[in-house]
Each structure stands twice: as structure tokens, then as C-alpha cells.
C-alpha positions in Angstrom: 12.0 10.9 20.6 8.7 10.2 18.7 6.6 13.2 19.7 3.2 12.7 18.1 1.8 16.0 19.2 4.7 17.8 17.6 4.3 15.7 14.5 0.6 16.6 14.2 1.5 20.3 13.9 3.1 19.5 10.5 -0.3 18.4 9.1 -2.5 21.4 8.4 -5.7 19.3 7.8 -5.6 17.8 11.3 -6.7 21.3 12.6 -9.9 21.0 10.6 -13.3 20.6 12.3 -16.1 18.3 11.0 -19.6 19.3 12.2 -18.0 21.3 14.9 -15.9 18.4 16.2 -12.1 18.0 15.8 -11.2 15.8 12.9 -10.2 12.3 13.9 -8.7 11.0 10.7 -8.8 7.2 10.7 -8.9 6.4 7.0 -5.2 6.0 6.5 -5.4 2.6 4.7 -7.2 4.5 2.0 -4.9 7.5 1.9 -2.7 9.4 4.3 -2.7 13.1 5.1 0.2 15.2 3.9 2.7 17.2 6.0 3.5 20.8 5.2 6.9 19.8 4.0 5.4 17.7 1.1 2.9 20.4 0.2 5.7 23.0 0.2 7.9 20.7 -2.1 5.0 20.6 -4.6 4.6 24.4 -4.5 8.3 24.9 -4.8 8.5 22.8 -7.9 5.8 24.6 -9.7 7.0 28.0 -8.7 10.7 27.5 -9.3 11.5 24.4 -11.3 8.6 23.5 -13.6 9.9 22.0 -16.8 10.0 18.7 -18.7 12.7 16.4 -17.6 15.6 14.7 -19.6 17.1 15.8 -22.9 16.5 19.5 -22.1 19.6 21.6 -22.4 18.2 24.7 -20.7 18.7 25.3 -17.0 15.1 24.8 -15.8 15.0 21.4 -17.5 18.3 20.3 -16.0 17.2 21.5 -12.5 13.9 19.6 -12.8 15.7 16.5 -14.0 18.0 16.6 -11.0 15.1 16.9 -8.6 13.1 14.2 -10.3 16.0 11.7 -10.4 17.0 12.6 -6.8 13.5 11.6 -5.7 14.1 8.2 -7.4 17.4 7.8 -5.5 15.6 8.6 -2.2 12.9 6.0 -2.8 15.5 3.4 -3.9 17.5 4.0 -0.7 14.2 3.9 1.4 13.6 0.3 0.3 17.3 -0.6 0.1 17.2 -1.4 -3.6 20.5 -2.5 -5.1 20.2 0.2 -7.7 17.8 3.1 -8.5 17.6 1.5 -12.0 15.4 -1.1 -10.4 12.8 1.5 -9.3 10.1 2.4 -11.9 7.7 5.3 -11.4 4.1 4.3 -11.8 0.8 5.9 -10.9 0.2 3.6 -7.9 0.5 0.0 -6.7 -2.3 -1.1 -8.9 -0.5 0.1 -12.1 2.7 -1.6 -10.8 0.9 -4.9 -10.5 -0.7 -4.6 -13.9 2.8 -3.8 -15.3 4.2 -7.0 -13.9 1.3 -9.1 -15.0 1.7 -7.9 -18.5 5.4 -7.3 -19.0 6.6 -10.3 -17.0 3.6 -12.5 -16.8 2.8 -12.7 -20.5 6.3 -14.2 -21.2 6.7 -16.3 -18.1 3.3 -17.7 -17.2 2.4 -20.6 -19.4 -0.4 -23.1 -19.8 -0.7 -25.3 -16.7 1.4 -23.0 -14.5 0.1 -22.0 -11.1 -0.1 -18.6 -9.4 -0.3 -18.7 -5.7 -2.1 -15.9 -3.8 -3.5 -15.3 -0.3 -7.2 -14.8 0.4 -6.4 -11.3 1.7 -5.5 -9.8 -1.6 -6.7 -6.3 -2.7 -8.5 -6.6 -6.0 -5.5 -5.1 -7.6 -3.4 -8.1 -6.7 -6.1 -10.5 -7.7 -7.8 -9.3 -10.9 -4.7 -8.9 -13.0 -3.7 -12.5 -12.2 -7.2 -13.7 -12.9 -7.0 -12.1 -16.3 -3.5 -13.4 -17.0 -4.5 -16.9 -16.0 -7.5 -16.7 -18.3 -5.4 -15.6 -21.2 -2.7 -18.2 -20.6 -4.9 -21.1 -19.4 -3.0 -21.1 -16.0 -4.4 -21.8 -12.6 -4.7 -19.7 -9.5 -4.5 -21.2 -6.0 -4.8 -19.7 -2.5 -3.1 -20.3 0.8 -5.8 -21.1 3.3 -6.5 -18.5 6.1 -7.0 -19.5 9.7 -9.9 -18.2 11.8 -7.6 -15.6 13.5 -6.9 -13.9 10.2 -3.4 -15.3 9.6 -2.2 -17.6 6.8 -2.1 -21.4 7.4 1.7 -21.6 6.7 1.6 -25.4 7.4 -0.1 -25.8 4.0 2.4 -23.7 2.0 4.9 -26.4 1.2 2.2 -28.5 -0.4 0.9 -25.6 -2.4 4.2 -24.4 -3.9 5.2 -27.0 -6.4 7.2 -27.3 -9.6 4.0 -25.9 -11.3 4.2 -22.7 -9.3 5.5 -19.8 -11.4 4.6 -16.9 -9.0 3.7 -16.3 -5.4 2.1 -12.9 -5.0 1.2 -11.9 -1.5 0.1 -8.8 0.4 2.6 -7.9 3.1 -0.1 -6.2 5.3 -3.8 -6.7 4.7 -5.7 -3.6 4.2 -8.8 -5.2 5.6 -7.5 -7.2 8.6 -4.2 -5.6 9.4 -2.5 -9.0 9.2 1.2 -8.8 8.6 2.1 -11.8 6.5 5.5 -13.7 6.6 6.4 -12.7 3.0 10.1 -13.4 3.5 9.3 -17.0 4.4 7.0 -17.3 1.4 9.8 -16.0 -0.8 12.2 -18.6 0.5 9.7 -21.4 -0.2 8.9 -19.9 -3.6 12.6 -19.6 -4.7 13.3 -23.2 -3.5 10.9 -24.4 -6.2 12.1 -21.9 -8.8 9.1 -19.5 -8.5 9.2 -15.7 -8.2 7.8 -13.8 -5.2 5.9 -10.5 -5.5 5.2 -8.4 -2.4 2.3 -6.0 -2.3 3.7 -3.4 0.0 1.0 -0.8 -0.4 0.1 -1.1 3.3 3.5 -2.1 4.7 6.0 0.3 3.1 4.4 3.3 4.8 4.3 1.7 8.2 7.4 -0.4 8.8 11.0 -0.7 7.6 11.2 -2.3 4.2 14.4 -3.8 2.8 14.0 -5.6 -0.5 17.3 -7.2 -0.2 16.5 -8.7 3.2 13.1 -9.8 1.9 14.8 -11.1 -1.2 11.6 -10.3 -3.2 11.6 -10.3 -6.9 9.0 -7.6 -7.2 7.7 -5.0 -4.7 4.8 -2.5 -5.3 3.7 0.5 -3.3 1.8 3.8 -3.6 3.0 7.3 -2.6 -0.3 8.6 -1.3 -0.4 6.1 1.5 3.0 7.2 2.8 2.5 11.0 3.1 3.1 11.6 -0.6 0.8 12.9 -3.3 -1.8 10.9 -5.2 -1.0 9.7 -8.7 2.6 8.5 -7.9 3.8 5.0 -7.0 6.7 2.8 -7.5 7.6 -0.7 -8.7 10.8 -2.4 -7.6 12.1 -5.3 -9.7 15.4 -7.2 -9.4 17.5 -5.8 -12.2 18.2 -9.1 -14.0 14.4 -9.7 -14.2 13.6 -6.1 -15.2 16.1 -6.2 -18.0 14.4 -9.2 -19.5 10.9 -7.7 -19.4 9.3 -5.9 -22.4 7.8 -2.4 -21.9 4.2 -2.1 -20.7 3.7 1.3 -22.5 5.6 2.7 -25.5 6.3 6.2 -26.8 8.0 9.3 -25.6 11.2 9.1 -23.7 11.2 5.3 -23.3 12.6 4.9 -26.8 16.3 4.9 -27.8 15.9 5.1 -31.6 12.9 5.1 -33.9 12.5 4.5 -37.6 9.5 4.2 -39.7 9.7 0.4 -39.4 10.8 -0.2 -35.8 12.0 1.1 -32.5 14.5 0.2 -29.8 14.2 0.9 -26.1 16.1 3.2 -23.7 18.1 1.8 -20.8 16.6 1.2 -17.4 14.6 2.7 -15.8 13.4 4.9 -18.6 12.5 1.8 -20.7 9.3 1.5 -18.6 8.4 5.2 -18.3 6.6 6.3 -21.5 5.6 9.9 -22.1 6.0 12.8 -19.8 6.3 11.5 -16.3 4.6 12.7 -13.1 7.5 15.0 -12.2 5.9 17.1 -9.4 4.4 14.2 -7.5 7.7 12.2 -7.8 9.4 15.1 -6.1 6.6 15.2 -3.6 7.1 11.5 -2.8 10.8 12.2 -2.4 9.9 14.8 0.2 7.6 12.4 2.0 10.5 9.9 2.1 12.7 12.6 3.7 10.0 13.2 6.3 9.7 9.5 7.1 13.5 9.1 7.3 13.8 11.9 9.9 11.2 10.1 12.0 12.8 6.7 11.5 10.7 3.8 10.2 11.5 1.7 13.3 10.0 4.5 15.4 6.9 4.7 13.2 6.4 1.0 13.5 6.8 1.1 17.3 4.4 4.0 17.7 1.8 2.2 15.6 2.3 -1.1 17.4 1.8 0.6 20.8 -1.3 2.4 19.4 -2.6 -0.9 18.0 -2.1 -2.7 21.4 -3.9 0.1 23.1 -6.8 0.1 20.6 -7.2 -3.7 20.8 -7.5 -3.5 24.5 -10.0 -0.7 24.3 -12.2 -2.6 21.9 -12.0 -5.8 24.0 -13.0 -4.0 27.2 -15.7 -1.7 25.8 -19.4 -2.4 26.0 -19.7 -3.5 22.4 -22.0 -6.5 22.6 -22.5 -8.1 19.2 -19.6 -6.3 17.6 -17.1 -8.5 15.7 -13.5 -7.2 15.4 -11.6 -9.1 12.6 -7.9 -9.9 12.4 -5.1 -11.1 14.7 -5.0 -10.3 18.4 -1.2 -10.1 18.4 0.0 -6.6 17.6 3.4 -8.1 16.6 1.7 -9.5 13.5 -0.9 -6.8 13.0 -0.8 -3.3 11.7 -3.1 -0.5 12.9 -6.1 -1.6 10.8 -9.4 -2.4 12.6 -12.3 -3.8 10.6 -15.5 -4.4 12.6 -19.1 -5.3 12.0 -22.3 -5.7 14.0 -25.5 -7.3 12.7 -27.5 -4.5 14.4 -26.1 -1.6 12.4 -25.1 -1.4 8.7 -21.5 -0.3 8.3 -22.5 2.7 6.2 -24.9 3.9 8.9 -22.2 3.4 11.5 -19.7 5.3 9.3 -22.2 8.1 8.8 -22.8 8.4 12.6 -19.1 8.5 13.3 -18.6 11.2 10.6 -21.2 13.4 12.4 -18.9 13.4 15.5 -15.8 14.1 13.4 -14.4 10.5 13.0 -13.4 9.5 9.5 -13.5 5.8 8.8 -14.0 3.7 5.7 -17.0 1.5 5.1 -17.6 -1.3 2.5 -15.5 -4.2 1.3 -12.3 -2.2 1.0 -11.5 -3.6 -2.5 -11.2 -7.0 -0.8 -14.6 -8.3 -1.6 -13.8 -12.1 -1.6 -12.0 -11.7 1.8 -14.8 -9.7 3.4 -17.5 -12.1 2.1 -15.4 -15.0 3.5 -15.8 -13.4 7.0 -19.6 -13.9 6.6 -20.4 -10.2 6.1 -21.1 -8.0 3.1 -19.2 -5.0 4.5 -17.3 -3.7 7.5 -16.4 -0.4 9.0 -12.6 0.1 9.1 -10.5 2.4 11.2 -6.8 2.7 10.3 -4.1 4.5 12.1 -0.9 6.2 11.1 2.0 8.0 12.6 0.1 11.1 13.6 -2.8 9.3 15.4 -3.0 9.2 19.2 -4.4 7.1 22.0 -6.8 9.9 22.7 -8.2 9.4 19.1 -8.4 5.6 19.8 -10.5 6.5 22.8 -12.7 8.8 20.7 -13.2 6.0 18.2 -14.2 3.3 20.7 -16.4 5.7 22.6 -18.0 6.8 19.3 -18.7 3.2 18.2 -20.2 2.5 21.6 -22.5 5.6 21.4 -23.5 4.6 17.8 -24.5 1.1 18.8 -26.5 2.6 21.8 -28.2 5.1 19.4 -29.2 2.5 16.9 -30.3 0.1 19.6 -32.2 2.5 21.9 -32.8 5.5 19.7 -31.8 9.1 20.5 -32.1 10.3 24.1 
């Protein structure tokens, strides 16, 4: 059984008070909190196994290597990769996207080719393609978005043509919560000979992810959004594609042999992991995967869908005149992300008011500036839920927003 109150006991920071109020942490789309098990795994590594990995013949190095590579195996199994050789450690999803844009894009995107994106993309899944298109004289196109915050899938067949080299799409929008049909996009892309990249930064932490079922060519995600440490992420690439790609960074353990004239590269996955890797945080991410596996990702998704349904109803039935809540109304195609705006209160003022009563939300354009501007606003306030959030916290959020709007409309009592 998914016992959220028991789960919350694993997260030390959730006992914290902000201005004398219990912390209501609703900034999970930015980063998640960490359970004691992940924190302990980091401490355990530094206290008992700290050493550089690979090539070491002493015991500490071999123990550290085992833990480091075991974490890769855990992450590989978590997304059902065909092989752990297809999982590359990176700093985060942003680095993973840049790696693909450089190592694959430079040799596979040509003049006149098209890259198809959605309007919902995080800057990290937009700017690297803009830069690549500029260098290669390629074109970027976008799938139109409907008023309810979903993609106009009826237009996709006309947009994916023989010119399309890549479709790169966010699985779950970090600003709207929209869950996009990336498997369907992949089928359409492959039919025309294009590749499909899935930005899973917001989806991998919140729902079961199976790269073989999705049949995606690339998947990117970050550890810190799924209970893991900051500074560690992963890139999945189909092995036959990864083998054809040139390294993004060079030096250190990614080499096989080096002379004064040239170098050759190590086998996968080390070919793409230059220098001393982020050993501790890789192990920490492996511990986060262990934690999520115990809970079960189907259970995580069901808990959040139930919470999303409840919060949607609370927002709709509250006295929030003038407040716009963006994104789909259907919790089956929406994650627990709630972006809202009112012309009466600037999002930063709203966020500051909520912080004074213990509620942590994000304000701004959420690294999705073109999307937010397309909504007709400069910024929004965003609350985002995760597995340790509760219906009571959803109540506190809606009541807090209601009180904030009253305060800015009528002034303090």
C-alpha cells in the first residue's frame, strides 16, 4: 500500500518550518527532496569507499568501481534499457541534450534538414537545436498546441516529412504538466526515417518509463528530480546509434590508446565519460532508484494522478476569480504541475506571500519562456507535486492562493 505519511518520514527536510509554518514543498518540478536512504548512501560512500574508479588494482578502487557500475545497472533496468552500455552518465538532462546535439547532430543534421519540436520545450531542448540549425543551415518546426495545452496531433503527419531528421519532444511539460504522446510521435518519426528524442526530465521521476516500449532513439533525464543528488543525470541512446557517435568530451578514461599523434576511444559507455566521473552522486542516484522501485512507479503515478485530480477540483471550486490555471483538465494526460496567473498579482509577489506561510512554489517562466509568453503572460506561479505530497497540502496551497488574492485585492485585515 502507498502510505504517503510513512513515506514522508523518510525525508528529513519535510519536518522543517518556514516562518513558523510547516514546510509545504511544491517545487518538485525544479528539484525533488531526498530521502534519508539517498543521503546515507552518499555518506557511506565517502566514509567507506571513496576512491577513483576503473583501472585501480587496490581494494578501495575496486569496491568503488563495483558500486559505481552497479548504479548504472540499476538506472538501466529502471528504464528497461537493452544494455547498460547504452546508459551514459552526464551532469543532467541539459548536458545530455547538448551531447546528442553535438555528437549525433553534427554528423546527421544537414543543410535543409528539419528538426521538429513542440512549443512546450524547456530551453535545454530548444537552444541546442537552434544552435545546431544555425551552424548546419537546417530548419526548426513546431507542432501546434491547442488551447487546452495539448499537441495538435492532427497536424503531425503533415509536419513529419522526408526532410525531418529528428523529432525531439518533452514527455511531460514542466510548465503545463501536459503528458505528450511521445510513443505515437516516435512511430510517425520512424515511418519517415527520422529519429525520436524524448526529454524525460519530468516524466521519468513520476511514471513508469520503458525505452523499449517507447522505442525512442534517445532519452534524457536528471537525477535530482527523482530523489537523487544534483549534478548527475543520464542519457540513453540505442546502442547502434551510440556506437556511431563521436565523443562529446575527450581525455581521461574515455581513451583506449594515446600516442603523440592520435588517440583511439574506449568501448561503451566509457567512450562518452571523459575525466573523473561523478562517482558519489551516481551511487546516490542508484539509491534513489532503489527507493522508487520499492514504492513501484505505477503506484507513484497513481498517487500523483489522484492528487492531481483532487487539486484540479479544488482550484475549480475555490473563490479564485480572475485566476487562470493552465494545462489540460484531464488528469490522465497531466502530471502534478499547476501553473497559474492572475492579472491582479505579480507571480513573484504571489510566490513571496505563499513562502511567508510555508508554501514553496516556483515563479517565473520556468525555462520555457516562449511557451509562457504564448499563454499571454510574462510569468506564472507554479506548484508541482511529488510522491510525498498530500491532499492536505493541496488544500493548504489553494487556501493560501485564495488568501493571497484577497490580501492583494483588499489589503491586510
